[in-house]
Structures are given as C-alpha cells and as structure tokens.
A tleap script that builds the chain and sets N, CA, C and O, in Angstrom:
source leaprc.protein.ff14SB
mol = sequence {
  NMET SER ARG VAL CYS GLU VAL CYS GLY ARG
  THR LYS SER ALA GLY LYS GLN VAL SER PHE
  SER ASN ARG LYS SER ASN ARG THR TYR GLU
  LEU ASN LEU GLN LYS THR THR ILE THR VAL
  ASP GLY LYS GLU LYS LYS VAL LYS ALA CYS
  THR ARG CYS ILE LYS LYS ALA LYS ALA CGLU
}
set mol.1.N position { 12.168 -5.781 -48.175 }
set mol.1.CA position { 12.903 -6.289 -47.036 }
set mol.1.C position { 11.986 -7.195 -46.221 }
set mol.1.O position { 10.959 -6.748 -45.712 }
set mol.2.N position { 12.351 -8.450 -46.100 }
set mol.2.CA position { 11.497 -9.391 -45.392 }
set mol.2.C position { 11.679 -9.242 -43.881 }
set mol.2.O position { 12.770 -8.949 -43.392 }
set mol.3.N position { 10.600 -9.447 -43.173 }
set mol.3.CA position { 10.606 -9.319 -41.718 }
set mol.3.C position { 10.677 -10.708 -41.092 }
set mol.3.O position { 9.744 -11.144 -40.417 }
set mol.4.N position { 11.793 -11.398 -41.322 }
set mol.4.CA position { 11.990 -12.745 -40.809 }
set mol.4.C position { 13.322 -12.786 -40.077 }
set mol.4.O position { 14.331 -12.292 -40.579 }
set mol.5.N position { 13.319 -13.373 -38.897 }
set mol.5.CA position { 14.561 -13.540 -38.141 }
set mol.5.C position { 15.398 -14.611 -38.828 }
set mol.5.O position { 14.908 -15.710 -39.089 }
set mol.6.N position { 16.662 -14.296 -39.124 }
set mol.6.CA position { 17.527 -15.239 -39.816 }
set mol.6.C position { 18.106 -16.294 -38.879 }
set mol.6.O position { 18.713 -17.260 -39.342 }
set mol.7.N position { 17.928 -16.123 -37.567 }
set mol.7.CA position { 18.465 -17.090 -36.609 }
set mol.7.C position { 17.421 -18.154 -36.278 }
set mol.7.O position { 17.698 -19.348 -36.392 }
set mol.8.N position { 16.221 -17.731 -35.867 }
set mol.8.CA position { 15.199 -18.694 -35.447 }
set mol.8.C position { 14.088 -18.878 -36.461 }
set mol.8.O position { 13.328 -19.841 -36.359 }
set mol.9.N position { 13.964 -17.980 -37.449 }
set mol.9.CA position { 12.955 -18.134 -38.480 }
set mol.9.C position { 11.586 -17.598 -38.126 }
set mol.9.O position { 10.617 -17.871 -38.834 }
set mol.10.N position { 11.481 -16.838 -37.041 }
set mol.10.CA position { 10.180 -16.280 -36.657 }
set mol.10.C position { 9.716 -15.252 -37.682 }
set mol.10.O position { 10.525 -14.539 -38.276 }
set mol.11.N position { 8.393 -15.187 -37.881 }
set mol.11.CA position { 7.791 -14.202 -38.766 }
set mol.11.C position { 6.730 -13.446 -37.989 }
set mol.11.O position { 6.556 -13.668 -36.791 }
set mol.12.N position { 6.018 -12.548 -38.669 }
set mol.12.CA position { 4.992 -11.792 -37.973 }
set mol.12.C position { 3.850 -12.709 -37.551 }
set mol.12.O position { 3.593 -13.733 -38.184 }
set mol.13.N position { 3.166 -12.322 -36.467 }
set mol.13.CA position { 2.048 -13.115 -35.972 }
set mol.13.C position { 0.776 -12.290 -36.026 }
set mol.13.O position { 0.827 -11.064 -36.132 }
set mol.14.N position { -0.364 -12.959 -35.954 }
set mol.14.CA position { -1.651 -12.292 -36.086 }
set mol.14.C position { -2.387 -12.316 -34.763 }
set mol.14.O position { -2.174 -13.191 -33.924 }
set mol.15.N position { -3.264 -11.327 -34.595 }
set mol.15.CA position { -4.072 -11.248 -33.390 }
set mol.15.C position { -5.240 -10.315 -33.618 }
set mol.15.O position { -5.592 -10.013 -34.758 }
set mol.16.N position { -5.839 -9.860 -32.535 }
set mol.16.CA position { -6.980 -8.963 -32.605 }
set mol.16.C position { -6.641 -7.639 -31.934 }
set mol.16.O position { -5.961 -7.606 -30.909 }
set mol.17.N position { -7.121 -6.557 -32.519 }
set mol.17.CA position { -7.041 -5.242 -31.902 }
set mol.17.C position { -8.398 -4.977 -31.262 }
set mol.17.O position { -9.430 -5.063 -31.928 }
set mol.18.N position { -8.398 -4.655 -29.974 }
set mol.18.CA position { -9.645 -4.485 -29.240 }
set mol.18.C position { -9.808 -3.017 -28.897 }
set mol.18.O position { -8.936 -2.421 -28.265 }
set mol.19.N position { -10.930 -2.430 -29.315 }
set mol.19.CA position { -11.194 -1.015 -29.053 }
set mol.19.C position { -11.814 -0.845 -27.669 }
set mol.19.O position { -12.092 -1.823 -26.975 }
set mol.20.N position { -12.024 0.398 -27.282 }
set mol.20.CA position { -12.636 0.697 -25.990 }
set mol.20.C position { -14.057 0.143 -25.915 }
set mol.20.O position { -14.509 -0.275 -24.849 }
set mol.21.N position { -14.757 0.141 -27.047 }
set mol.21.CA position { -16.119 -0.401 -27.072 }
set mol.21.C position { -16.127 -1.918 -27.284 }
set mol.21.O position { -17.177 -2.512 -27.528 }
set mol.22.N position { -14.950 -2.534 -27.188 }
set mol.22.CA position { -14.770 -3.987 -27.249 }
set mol.22.C position { -15.042 -4.567 -28.638 }
set mol.22.O position { -15.351 -5.752 -28.765 }
set mol.23.N position { -14.929 -3.745 -29.671 }
set mol.23.CA position { -15.000 -4.264 -31.042 }
set mol.23.C position { -13.632 -4.842 -31.393 }
set mol.23.O position { -12.604 -4.305 -30.980 }
set mol.24.N position { -13.620 -5.919 -32.142 }
set mol.24.CA position { -12.365 -6.577 -32.484 }
set mol.24.C position { -12.110 -6.489 -33.979 }
set mol.24.O position { -13.016 -6.689 -34.788 }
set mol.25.N position { -10.877 -6.189 -34.335 }
set mol.25.CA position { -10.471 -6.182 -35.737 }
set mol.25.C position { -9.103 -6.849 -35.828 }
set mol.25.O position { -8.334 -6.858 -34.867 }
set mol.26.N position { -8.821 -7.397 -36.985 }
set mol.26.CA position { -7.570 -8.131 -37.183 }
set mol.26.C position { -6.390 -7.175 -37.235 }
set mol.26.O position { -6.504 -6.049 -37.718 }
set mol.27.N position { -5.255 -7.644 -36.728 }
set mol.27.CA position { -4.019 -6.875 -36.802 }
set mol.27.C position { -2.847 -7.839 -36.829 }
set mol.27.O position { -3.003 -9.028 -36.551 }
set mol.28.N position { -1.678 -7.324 -37.162 }
set mol.28.CA position { -0.473 -8.147 -37.169 }
set mol.28.C position { 0.547 -7.561 -36.220 }
set mol.28.O position { 0.634 -6.345 -36.051 }
set mol.29.N position { 1.304 -8.424 -35.613 }
set mol.29.CA position { 2.386 -8.040 -34.718 }
set mol.29.C position { 3.698 -8.261 -35.453 }
set mol.29.O position { 4.023 -9.390 -35.820 }
set mol.30.N position { 4.447 -7.196 -35.667 }
set mol.30.CA position { 5.736 -7.296 -36.357 }
set mol.30.C position { 6.833 -7.645 -35.345 }
set mol.30.O position { 6.723 -7.336 -34.158 }
set mol.31.N position { 7.880 -8.287 -35.833 }
set mol.31.CA position { 9.032 -8.605 -34.996 }
set mol.31.C position { 9.891 -7.367 -34.776 }
set mol.31.O position { 9.902 -6.450 -35.598 }
set mol.32.N position { 10.597 -7.352 -33.681 }
set mol.32.CA position { 11.577 -6.306 -33.422 }
set mol.32.C position { 12.924 -6.822 -33.931 }
set mol.32.O position { 13.699 -7.411 -33.177 }
set mol.33.N position { 13.189 -6.594 -35.209 }
set mol.33.CA position { 14.418 -7.090 -35.829 }
set mol.33.C position { 15.508 -6.034 -35.755 }
set mol.33.O position { 15.252 -4.842 -35.925 }
set mol.34.N position { 16.723 -6.489 -35.501 }
set mol.34.CA position { 17.884 -5.613 -35.437 }
set mol.34.C position { 18.978 -6.214 -36.318 }
set mol.34.O position { 19.132 -7.434 -36.387 }
set mol.35.N position { 19.727 -5.352 -36.985 }
set mol.35.CA position { 20.883 -5.829 -37.740 }
set mol.35.C position { 22.039 -5.991 -36.762 }
set mol.35.O position { 22.401 -5.051 -36.054 }
set mol.36.N position { 22.609 -7.178 -36.728 }
set mol.36.CA position { 23.706 -7.454 -35.814 }
set mol.36.C position { 24.717 -8.361 -36.507 }
set mol.36.O position { 24.400 -9.004 -37.507 }
set mol.37.N position { 25.912 -8.407 -35.980 }
set mol.37.CA position { 26.949 -9.268 -36.539 }
set mol.37.C position { 27.139 -10.467 -35.623 }
set mol.37.O position { 27.218 -10.324 -34.403 }
set mol.38.N position { 27.210 -11.643 -36.218 }
set mol.38.CA position { 27.449 -12.865 -35.471 }
set mol.38.C position { 28.640 -13.581 -36.084 }
set mol.38.O position { 29.026 -13.303 -37.219 }
set mol.39.N position { 29.215 -14.498 -35.332 }
set mol.39.CA position { 30.351 -15.275 -35.800 }
set mol.39.C position { 29.862 -16.655 -36.214 }
set mol.39.O position { 29.330 -17.406 -35.396 }
set mol.40.N position { 30.045 -16.983 -37.489 }
set mol.40.CA position { 29.654 -18.285 -38.010 }
set mol.40.C position { 30.885 -18.925 -38.618 }
set mol.40.O position { 31.444 -18.402 -39.582 }
set mol.41.N position { 31.313 -20.048 -38.070 }
set mol.41.CA position { 32.500 -20.779 -38.529 }
set mol.41.C position { 33.734 -19.883 -38.553 }
set mol.41.O position { 34.558 -19.980 -39.462 }
set mol.42.N position { 33.860 -19.010 -37.555 }
set mol.42.CA position { 35.023 -18.143 -37.458 }
set mol.42.C position { 34.975 -16.909 -38.329 }
set mol.42.O position { 35.943 -16.149 -38.358 }
set mol.43.N position { 33.886 -16.682 -39.039 }
set mol.43.CA position { 33.745 -15.509 -39.897 }
set mol.43.C position { 32.610 -14.638 -39.400 }
set mol.43.O position { 31.587 -15.137 -38.932 }
set mol.44.N position { 32.799 -13.336 -39.504 }
set mol.44.CA position { 31.764 -12.384 -39.120 }
set mol.44.C position { 30.703 -12.322 -40.210 }
set mol.44.O position { 31.024 -12.277 -41.398 }
set mol.45.N position { 29.426 -12.320 -39.798 }
set mol.45.CA position { 28.332 -12.267 -40.751 }
set mol.45.C position { 27.256 -11.340 -40.217 }
set mol.45.O position { 26.876 -11.428 -39.050 }
set mol.46.N position { 26.755 -10.434 -41.085 }
set mol.46.CA position { 25.676 -9.542 -40.688 }
set mol.46.C position { 24.347 -10.229 -40.934 }
set mol.46.O position { 24.088 -10.720 -42.033 }
set mol.47.N position { 23.503 -10.263 -39.909 }
set mol.47.CA position { 22.188 -10.889 -40.031 }
set mol.47.C position { 21.147 -9.995 -39.377 }
set mol.47.O position { 21.469 -9.108 -38.586 }
set mol.48.N position { 19.884 -10.251 -39.728 }
set mol.48.CA position { 18.769 -9.615 -39.053 }
set mol.48.C position { 18.250 -10.615 -38.029 }
set mol.48.O position { 17.733 -11.670 -38.396 }
set mol.49.N position { 18.387 -10.286 -36.743 }
set mol.49.CA position { 17.967 -11.188 -35.672 }
set mol.49.C position { 16.940 -10.490 -34.803 }
set mol.49.O position { 17.018 -9.280 -34.590 }
set mol.50.N position { 15.975 -11.253 -34.299 }
set mol.50.CA position { 14.985 -10.677 -33.399 }
set mol.50.C position { 15.634 -10.468 -32.034 }
set mol.50.O position { 16.629 -11.110 -31.698 }
set mol.51.N position { 15.058 -9.570 -31.265 }
set mol.51.CA position { 15.649 -9.241 -29.972 }
set mol.51.C position { 15.565 -10.406 -28.999 }
set mol.51.O position { 16.350 -10.476 -28.054 }
set mol.52.N position { 14.637 -11.312 -29.211 }
set mol.52.CA position { 14.560 -12.502 -28.361 }
set mol.52.C position { 15.807 -13.354 -28.542 }
set mol.52.O position { 16.356 -13.871 -27.569 }
set mol.53.N position { 16.256 -13.501 -29.785 }
set mol.53.CA position { 17.472 -14.276 -30.059 }
set mol.53.C position { 18.712 -13.551 -29.542 }
set mol.53.O position { 19.647 -14.183 -29.050 }
set mol.54.N position { 18.715 -12.240 -29.654 }
set mol.54.CA position { 19.863 -11.477 -29.175 }
set mol.54.C position { 19.957 -11.580 -27.659 }
set mol.54.O position { 21.050 -11.714 -27.110 }
set mol.55.N position { 18.805 -11.518 -26.976 }
set mol.55.CA position { 18.798 -11.626 -25.514 }
set mol.55.C position { 19.232 -13.009 -25.055 }
set mol.55.O position { 19.958 -13.132 -24.068 }
set mol.56.N position { 18.801 -14.042 -25.751 }
set mol.56.CA position { 19.173 -15.396 -25.389 }
set mol.56.C position { 20.617 -15.706 -25.724 }
set mol.56.O position { 21.152 -16.737 -25.316 }
set mol.57.N position { 21.246 -14.808 -26.473 }
set mol.57.CA position { 22.620 -14.993 -26.958 }
set mol.57.C position { 22.701 -16.181 -27.893 }
set mol.57.O position { 23.761 -16.790 -28.032 }
set mol.58.N position { 21.576 -16.524 -28.548 }
set mol.58.CA position { 21.604 -17.546 -29.583 }
set mol.58.C position { 22.370 -17.053 -30.780 }
set mol.58.O position { 22.998 -17.839 -31.490 }
set mol.59.N position { 22.324 -15.745 -31.013 }
set mol.59.CA position { 22.919 -15.184 -32.207 }
set mol.59.C position { 24.414 -14.994 -32.066 }
set mol.59.O position { 25.078 -14.654 -33.046 }
set mol.60.N position { 24.959 -15.198 -30.902 }
set mol.60.CA position { 26.389 -14.982 -30.705 }
set mol.60.C position { 27.153 -16.282 -30.682 }
set mol.60.O position { 28.374 -16.278 -30.524 }
savepdb mol mol.pdb
quit
C-alpha cells in the first residue's frame, strides 16, 4: 500500500531525529492518509487523501 496522497501527490518527507544528548539520526515523516469518498465528474470515488487536503476541502 503506497503512502501517497491521490489528491495532491504528497509523499513522505525526511528529517532528523534529535535525542536528548543532541545526537541526530535520519528519520521519515509519514503522511496522515485517510480513506475518503470524493465526487469526480458526478461519480463517487474512494481515494486516499491527506488530512491537509481534507481540511482545505480540496478533496470535496
């Protein structure tokens, strides 16, 4: 199952995890994807959309 938003195309991003002793290690930030139904050309379609798109109502 791919972790890609079907509305905006966002994927996971990379960053650093910082410990208490300030050591840095690589990590990835996953998207908060939700299965939702949107209307495309008058038809209902189930898609995986990130919560940013759902909040913006881009997916509706």
